[in-house]
Backbone as JSON, one array per atom type, in Angstrom:
{
  "sequence": "MSEQSQPQPNIVSFSRLLDRAMRILGQRDHSRAELARKLQQSAQRAAWAQQKEPEIVTEELLEKVLNWCQENGWLNDARFTERFIQSRSRKGFGSQRVRLELAQKGIDREAIDIAMEETEVDWSACAAQLAERKFGHPLPKEWKEKAKVLRYLQSKGFMSEDIQSVFRNFDD",
  "N": [[-6.17, 18.43, 48.33], [-3.98, 18.03, 46.29], [-5.11, 16.91, 44.33], [-6.56, 18.73, 43.06], [-4.85, 20.45, 42.06], [-3.51, 19.53, 39.87], [-3.94, 19.34, 36.77], [-6.53, 18.79, 34.38], [-6.72, 15.88, 32.22], [-6.98, 16.46, 28.55], [-9.32, 15.12, 27.0], [-10.94, 14.77, 23.79], [-14.07, 15.42, 22.66], [-17.01, 13.16, 22.19], [-18.63, 13.93, 19.99], [-17.08, 15.92, 19.14], [-15.12, 14.72, 18.07], [-16.6, 13.09, 16.39], [-17.78, 14.59, 14.56], [-15.23, 15.16, 13.2], [-14.77, 12.6, 12.06], [-16.87, 12.89, 9.93], [-16.47, 14.88, 8.43], [-13.88, 13.89, 7.31], [-14.82, 11.46, 5.65], [-16.5, 12.57, 3.87], [-15.18, 13.22, 2.18], [-13.94, 11.08, 0.86], [-14.61, 7.54, 0.31], [-13.14, 5.8, 3.09], [-10.81, 3.14, 4.61], [-11.45, 1.31, 7.7], [-9.07, 1.43, 9.71], [-7.49, 2.95, 8.36], [-9.0, 5.43, 8.62], [-9.26, 5.34, 11.6], [-6.26, 6.11, 12.04], [-6.09, 8.37, 10.89], [-8.44, 10.01, 12.4], [-6.79, 10.17, 14.61], [-4.31, 11.59, 13.81], [-5.48, 14.03, 13.35], [-6.21, 15.29, 15.37], [-3.89, 15.56, 16.67], [-2.4, 17.31, 15.04], [-4.42, 19.53, 14.76], [-3.81, 20.3, 17.47], [-1.11, 21.19, 17.2], [-1.4, 23.21, 15.32], [-2.64, 25.35, 16.22], [-1.14, 25.9, 18.6], [-1.58, 24.12, 21.15], [-2.06, 21.99, 23.77], [-2.25, 18.54, 22.88], [-5.35, 17.12, 21.99], [-6.71, 14.47, 23.82], [-7.17, 11.52, 22.34], [-9.16, 8.63, 23.36], [-9.05, 4.82, 22.98], [-11.24, 3.5, 23.18], [-13.02, 5.52, 22.86], [-12.43, 6.29, 20.5], [-13.03, 3.88, 19.16], [-16.14, 4.01, 19.82], [-16.5, 5.73, 18.02], [-15.78, 4.85, 15.73], [-17.56, 2.34, 15.0], [-20.12, 3.54, 15.42], [-19.56, 4.92, 12.69], [-19.96, 2.89, 11.26], [-22.61, 1.41, 11.62], [-24.25, 2.98, 10.91], [-23.78, 3.65, 8.29], [-21.72, 5.08, 7.15], [-19.47, 4.14, 7.03], [-17.77, 1.14, 5.41], [-15.89, -1.26, 4.86], [-15.94, -2.99, 2.95], [-16.82, -1.97, 0.5], [-15.62, 0.25, 0.28], [-12.83, -1.01, -0.33], [-13.97, -2.3, -2.92], [-14.51, -0.29, -4.73], [-11.69, 1.35, -4.5], [-10.4, -0.52, -5.88], [-11.45, -0.67, -8.22], [-10.57, 2.38, -8.72], [-7.76, 2.38, -8.65], [-7.66, 0.66, -11.04], [-8.14, 1.87, -13.03], [-6.55, 3.9, -12.74], [-4.14, 2.71, -13.84], [-2.98, 0.98, -12.68], [-1.61, -2.04, -11.41], [-2.84, -5.45, -10.67], [-1.07, -6.57, -8.21], [0.15, -3.91, -7.17], [-2.36, -3.14, -6.41], [-3.3, -4.62, -4.81], [-1.03, -4.39, -2.73], [-1.43, -1.36, -1.92], [-4.1, -1.69, -0.54], [-3.71, -3.61, 1.34], [-1.72, -1.64, 2.98], [-3.43, 0.1, 3.71], [-5.28, -0.87, 6.0], [-6.78, -3.14, 4.98], [-7.43, -6.37, 5.59], [-6.09, -9.29, 4.43], [-7.83, -11.68, 3.21], [-10.16, -10.35, 3.05], [-8.68, -8.76, 1.15], [-8.66, -10.46, -1.28], [-10.76, -11.72, -1.32], [-11.97, -9.4, -2.65], [-11.04, -9.18, -4.83], [-11.24, -11.93, -6.6], [-14.16, -11.09, -6.74], [-14.36, -8.47, -8.39], [-14.78, -6.95, -11.68], [-12.69, -6.27, -13.38], [-10.4, -6.0, -15.98], [-7.25, -7.2, -15.88], [-5.13, -7.9, -17.46], [-6.18, -6.96, -19.97], [-6.4, -4.17, -18.87], [-3.38, -3.84, -18.86], [-2.55, -4.23, -21.56], [-4.07, -1.78, -22.46], [-2.52, 0.5, -21.11], [-0.17, -0.2, -21.97], [0.07, 0.72, -24.38], [-1.24, 2.7, -24.31], [1.51, 4.42, -23.32], [3.44, 3.23, -24.97], [2.64, 3.46, -27.65], [0.92, 1.98, -30.47], [1.9, 0.14, -32.78], [2.9, -2.06, -30.63], [6.24, -2.36, -29.4], [9.08, -4.55, -30.85], [11.04, -5.78, -31.35], [13.66, -7.07, -28.84], [14.87, -5.22, -26.79], [13.34, -2.94, -26.64], [11.2, -3.95, -25.87], [11.58, -5.46, -23.24], [11.76, -2.6, -22.19], [8.67, -2.01, -21.92], [7.97, -4.17, -20.57], [9.38, -3.64, -18.1], [7.85, -1.29, -17.35], [5.33, -1.5, -17.27], [5.74, -3.66, -15.43], [6.33, -2.38, -12.98], [3.9, -0.48, -12.53], [2.76, -2.42, -11.13], [1.18, -4.64, -12.26], [1.19, -8.44, -12.82], [2.89, -11.09, -14.37], [1.41, -12.82, -15.52], [-0.36, -11.22, -17.04], [1.29, -8.83, -18.09], [2.85, -10.88, -20.09], [0.07, -11.47, -21.53], [-0.27, -9.48, -23.08], [1.8, -8.92, -24.79], [1.36, -11.57, -26.12], [-1.33, -11.53, -27.35], [-1.35, -9.62, -28.75], [1.39, -10.36, -30.66], [-0.59, -11.92, -32.05]],
  "CA": [[-5.53, 19.57, 47.53], [-3.13, 17.63, 45.52], [-5.88, 16.22, 43.47], [-7.1, 20.09, 42.24], [-3.52, 21.5, 41.24], [-3.01, 18.37, 39.03], [-4.59, 19.72, 35.47], [-7.32, 17.61, 34.08], [-6.77, 15.82, 30.75], [-7.76, 16.93, 27.42], [-9.89, 14.15, 26.09], [-11.83, 14.9, 23.07], [-15.48, 14.79, 22.99], [-17.65, 12.31, 21.43], [-19.06, 14.89, 19.08], [-15.84, 16.7, 17.89], [-14.43, 13.4, 17.27], [-17.49, 12.26, 15.11], [-17.59, 15.6, 13.74], [-14.11, 14.93, 12.62], [-15.06, 11.38, 10.91], [-17.82, 12.88, 8.99], [-15.54, 15.45, 7.32], [-13.07, 13.2, 6.88], [-15.69, 10.18, 5.03], [-17.44, 12.97, 3.56], [-14.42, 13.59, 0.89], [-13.89, 9.88, -0.14], [-14.51, 6.42, 1.1], [-11.67, 5.38, 4.07], [-10.98, 1.86, 5.38], [-11.55, 1.25, 9.54], [-7.72, 1.75, 9.64], [-6.72, 4.55, 7.94], [-9.68, 6.49, 9.48], [-8.64, 6.07, 12.64], [-5.31, 6.52, 11.97], [-6.35, 10.09, 10.4], [-8.52, 10.81, 13.57], [-5.47, 10.01, 15.8], [-3.6, 12.59, 13.73], [-5.9, 15.07, 13.38], [-6.35, 15.49, 17.05], [-2.27, 16.08, 17.13], [-2.34, 18.72, 13.84], [-5.27, 20.87, 15.36], [-3.19, 21.14, 18.8], [-0.36, 21.59, 16.54], [-1.75, 24.72, 14.63], [-3.22, 26.27, 17.79], [-0.25, 25.74, 19.59], [-2.02, 24.13, 22.53], [-1.76, 20.65, 24.03], [-3.27, 18.07, 21.62], [-6.33, 16.51, 22.9], [-6.58, 12.78, 23.86], [-8.21, 10.42, 21.56], [-9.26, 7.23, 23.81], [-9.1, 4.1, 22.05], [-12.67, 3.47, 23.68], [-13.93, 6.55, 22.32], [-12.2, 5.94, 18.82], [-13.97, 2.47, 18.69], [-17.27, 4.12, 19.53], [-16.89, 6.72, 16.76], [-15.71, 3.72, 14.01], [-18.37, 1.85, 15.37], [-21.55, 4.66, 15.09], [-19.91, 5.33, 11.4], [-20.1, 1.72, 10.5], [-23.47, 1.07, 11.95], [-24.95, 4.28, 9.92], [-23.66, 3.46, 6.64], [-20.83, 5.69, 6.31], [-17.67, 3.49, 6.95], [-17.82, -0.04, 4.78], [-14.51, -1.61, 4.06], [-16.31, -3.82, 1.89], [-17.28, -0.7, -0.55], [-14.39, 1.31, 0.2], [-11.86, -1.81, -1.07], [-14.38, -2.32, -4.23], [-14.29, 1.6, -4.93], [-10.62, 1.58, -4.49], [-9.99, -1.2, -6.75], [-11.83, 0.01, -9.35], [-10.18, 3.52, -9.12], [-6.94, 2.28, -9.26], [-7.3, 0.14, -12.19], [-8.5, 2.9, -14.07], [-5.44, 4.9, -13.07], [-3.14, 2.03, -14.4], [-2.15, 0.39, -11.65], [-1.72, -3.64, -11.76], [-3.59, -6.17, -8.77], [-0.25, -6.76, -7.6], [-0.03, -2.66, -6.52], [-3.83, -2.72, -6.06], [-3.12, -5.64, -3.4], [-0.24, -3.97, -1.57], [-1.91, -0.2, -1.4], [-5.08, -2.17, -0.03], [-3.13, -4.25, 2.66], [-1.44, -0.64, 3.53], [-4.73, 0.86, 4.08], [-5.23, -1.86, 6.69], [-7.86, -4.13, 4.89], [-7.19, -7.88, 5.67], [-5.62, -10.28, 3.31], [-8.83, -12.27, 2.93], [-10.83, -9.32, 2.17], [-8.53, -8.4, -0.42], [-8.72, -11.96, -2.0], [-12.17, -12.01, -2.17], [-12.67, -8.39, -3.22], [-10.31, -9.38, -6.24], [-12.19, -12.23, -6.96], [-15.35, -10.3, -7.41], [-14.27, -7.58, -9.29], [-14.82, -7.32, -12.73], [-11.5, -5.91, -13.92], [-9.81, -7.58, -16.69], [-5.91, -6.94, -15.58], [-4.97, -8.13, -19.11], [-6.88, -5.27, -20.88], [-5.92, -2.83, -18.7], [-1.83, -3.75, -19.12], [-2.21, -3.75, -22.8], [-4.04, -0.54, -22.7], [-2.0, 1.08, -20.38], [1.47, -0.19, -23.1], [-0.35, 1.35, -26.12], [-1.16, 4.22, -24.21], [2.64, 4.92, -23.82], [4.19, 3.22, -26.16], [2.04, 3.67, -29.11], [0.33, 1.24, -31.05], [1.92, -1.02, -32.59], [4.04, -2.37, -29.56], [7.72, -2.96, -30.09], [8.78, -6.43, -31.9], [12.59, -5.51, -30.88], [13.42, -7.35, -27.57], [15.08, -4.37, -26.13], [11.8, -2.14, -26.25], [9.94, -5.52, -25.31], [12.06, -5.11, -22.13], [11.09, -1.29, -21.76], [7.52, -2.18, -21.83], [7.7, -4.92, -19.58], [9.91, -3.15, -16.99], [7.25, -0.7, -16.91], [4.21, -2.82, -16.58], [5.97, -4.54, -13.68], [6.6, -1.0, -11.85], [2.77, -0.34, -12.45], [2.22, -3.29, -10.49], [0.84, -5.86, -13.2], [1.32, -9.46, -12.44], [3.88, -11.31, -15.46], [0.48, -13.39, -16.88], [-1.05, -9.64, -17.77], [2.39, -8.34, -19.17], [2.63, -11.4, -21.19], [-0.41, -11.94, -22.61], [-0.23, -8.52, -23.55], [2.56, -9.44, -26.22], [0.66, -12.99, -26.94], [-2.36, -10.9, -27.89], [-0.21, -8.44, -29.55], [2.31, -10.79, -31.71], [-1.54, -12.72, -33.34]],
  "C": [[-4.81, 19.63, 46.38], [-3.84, 17.64, 44.09], [-6.43, 17.89, 42.52], [-6.12, 20.79, 41.69], [-2.99, 20.4, 40.16], [-4.16, 18.59, 37.63], [-5.04, 18.22, 35.04], [-6.88, 17.24, 32.41], [-7.41, 16.09, 29.95], [-8.28, 16.08, 26.82], [-11.1, 15.0, 25.45], [-12.98, 14.45, 23.22], [-16.09, 14.02, 22.23], [-18.03, 12.97, 19.81], [-18.28, 15.55, 18.11], [-15.18, 15.58, 17.35], [-15.25, 12.84, 16.09], [-17.81, 13.41, 13.96], [-16.18, 15.76, 12.42], [-14.21, 13.87, 11.4], [-15.85, 12.04, 9.68], [-17.31, 13.91, 8.16], [-14.73, 14.71, 6.55], [-13.98, 11.94, 5.61], [-16.28, 11.19, 4.26], [-16.64, 13.42, 2.07], [-14.1, 12.5, -0.05], [-14.47, 9.18, 1.06], [-13.14, 6.15, 1.66], [-12.1, 3.97, 4.34], [-11.11, 1.98, 6.84], [-10.26, 2.05, 9.95], [-7.46, 2.59, 9.64], [-7.77, 5.47, 8.54], [-9.67, 6.48, 11.22], [-7.64, 6.17, 12.85], [-5.32, 8.01, 11.7], [-7.24, 10.6, 11.55], [-7.54, 10.75, 14.47], [-5.03, 11.38, 15.2], [-4.26, 13.56, 13.58], [-6.03, 16.07, 14.83], [-5.11, 16.02, 17.47], [-2.26, 17.53, 15.74], [-3.58, 19.73, 14.36], [-4.51, 21.37, 16.55], [-2.06, 21.94, 18.11], [-0.65, 23.53, 16.17], [-2.42, 25.65, 15.42], [-2.33, 26.33, 18.94], [-0.44, 25.45, 20.85], [-1.75, 22.54, 22.57], [-2.71, 19.96, 23.37], [-4.15, 17.0, 22.77], [-5.94, 14.76, 22.61], [-7.57, 12.18, 23.22], [-8.03, 8.98, 22.31], [-9.35, 6.16, 23.02], [-10.84, 3.71, 22.0], [-13.4, 4.48, 22.71], [-13.53, 6.62, 20.63], [-13.32, 4.75, 18.1], [-15.46, 2.81, 18.41], [-17.52, 4.69, 18.31], [-16.94, 5.84, 15.51], [-17.14, 3.26, 14.51], [-19.79, 2.42, 15.02], [-21.33, 5.12, 13.59], [-20.41, 3.84, 10.52], [-21.53, 1.16, 10.43], [-24.57, 1.89, 10.94], [-24.55, 4.36, 8.72], [-22.35, 4.19, 6.41], [-19.4, 5.51, 6.08], [-18.09, 1.76, 6.41], [-16.29, -0.61, 4.47], [-14.61, -1.97, 2.99], [-16.37, -2.86, 0.42], [-16.01, -0.2, -0.38], [-13.54, 0.1, -0.79], [-12.82, -1.93, -2.97], [-14.29, -0.91, -5.04], [-12.75, 1.49, -5.32], [-9.71, 0.73, -5.49], [-10.09, -1.05, -8.38], [-11.09, 1.35, -10.02], [-9.12, 3.3, -9.73], [-6.21, 1.63, -10.45], [-7.72, 1.08, -13.06], [-7.38, 4.18, -14.14], [-4.24, 4.19, -13.9], [-2.63, 1.47, -13.68], [-2.7, -1.15, -11.47], [-2.37, -4.24, -10.09], [-2.7, -5.84, -8.12], [0.04, -5.21, -6.58], [-1.01, -2.56, -5.76], [-3.74, -3.64, -4.4], [-1.95, -5.11, -2.23], [-0.95, -2.65, -0.73], [-3.42, -0.64, -0.39], [-4.53, -2.82, 1.29], [-2.35, -2.79, 3.5], [-2.24, 0.33, 4.2], [-5.28, 0.11, 5.2], [-6.46, -3.06, 6.64], [-6.69, -5.55, 5.31], [-6.78, -8.61, 4.51], [-6.92, -10.9, 2.55], [-9.9, -11.75, 2.65], [-10.63, -9.06, 0.73], [-8.77, -9.26, -1.13], [-10.28, -11.89, -2.36], [-12.79, -10.77, -2.77], [-11.95, -8.59, -4.79], [-10.73, -10.29, -7.0], [-13.32, -11.86, -7.81], [-15.43, -9.45, -8.35], [-13.86, -7.97, -10.98], [-13.48, -6.79, -14.03], [-10.91, -6.68, -14.45], [-8.51, -6.66, -17.01], [-5.37, -6.55, -16.98], [-5.11, -6.93, -19.54], [-6.03, -3.96, -20.57], [-4.24, -2.46, -18.88], [-1.69, -3.5, -20.58], [-2.63, -2.01, -22.96], [-3.03, 0.61, -22.45], [-0.69, 1.46, -21.47], [0.82, 0.71, -24.57], [-0.44, 2.44, -25.75], [0.31, 5.3, -24.32], [3.62, 4.57, -24.49], [3.76, 3.18, -27.59], [1.62, 2.15, -29.74], [1.02, 0.99, -32.8], [2.94, -1.03, -31.52], [5.27, -2.37, -30.24], [7.85, -4.51, -30.64], [10.41, -6.74, -30.93], [12.68, -5.9, -29.2], [14.06, -6.35, -26.28], [13.82, -3.11, -25.63], [10.73, -3.13, -25.49], [10.11, -5.17, -24.08], [11.61, -3.65, -21.48], [9.55, -1.46, -21.1], [7.38, -3.21, -21.07], [8.21, -4.55, -18.17], [8.8, -2.4, -16.55], [5.62, -0.88, -16.16], [4.48, -3.7, -14.93], [5.5, -3.5, -12.62], [5.28, -0.51, -11.46], [1.76, -1.53, -11.67], [1.08, -4.78, -10.79], [1.72, -7.15, -13.32], [2.12, -9.85, -14.17], [2.91, -12.3, -16.32], [0.06, -12.3, -17.51], [0.07, -9.77, -18.52], [2.59, -9.57, -19.95], [1.48, -11.84, -22.39], [-0.74, -10.51, -23.28], [0.54, -8.63, -25.14], [1.99, -10.41, -26.86], [-0.24, -12.12, -27.58], [-1.88, -9.89, -28.69], [0.17, -9.12, -30.74], [0.63, -12.03, -32.57], [-2.13, -11.74, -34.16]]
}
């Protein structure tokens, strides 16, 4: 009788969790770790919105959904990493910032290094375009103004070699 009086845990079903994963991946690519975190959060948010007990997402079920997504081509960390690098470089962020953000999204260091080597992004050119867009052409020649450009590019995550090349190429 004591077994019947205890409520059954509210475990989310595979199809429901897979549906959530498809909706999340339908909006944009995600890393495996990022999708796992969002699926955990979605169960908690849904319960909060409906003012119910949160559904339990077991690790086994989560792995099953993530593996299904990966096997069917919905989830691919390499593709995500490549697209993320392209996107962030177009938005004016440097390689250091991109590396940091990828690590925060759960991509391992080796995969980041490989993707950064394989990318066709010219970080020096990105830094030069960003500096010209922000400070105009020609770039400042006075040290005080050059320091502003330098700090701005550093805040965007560009490496010192890329920043130095901006001024080296500009001076030529």
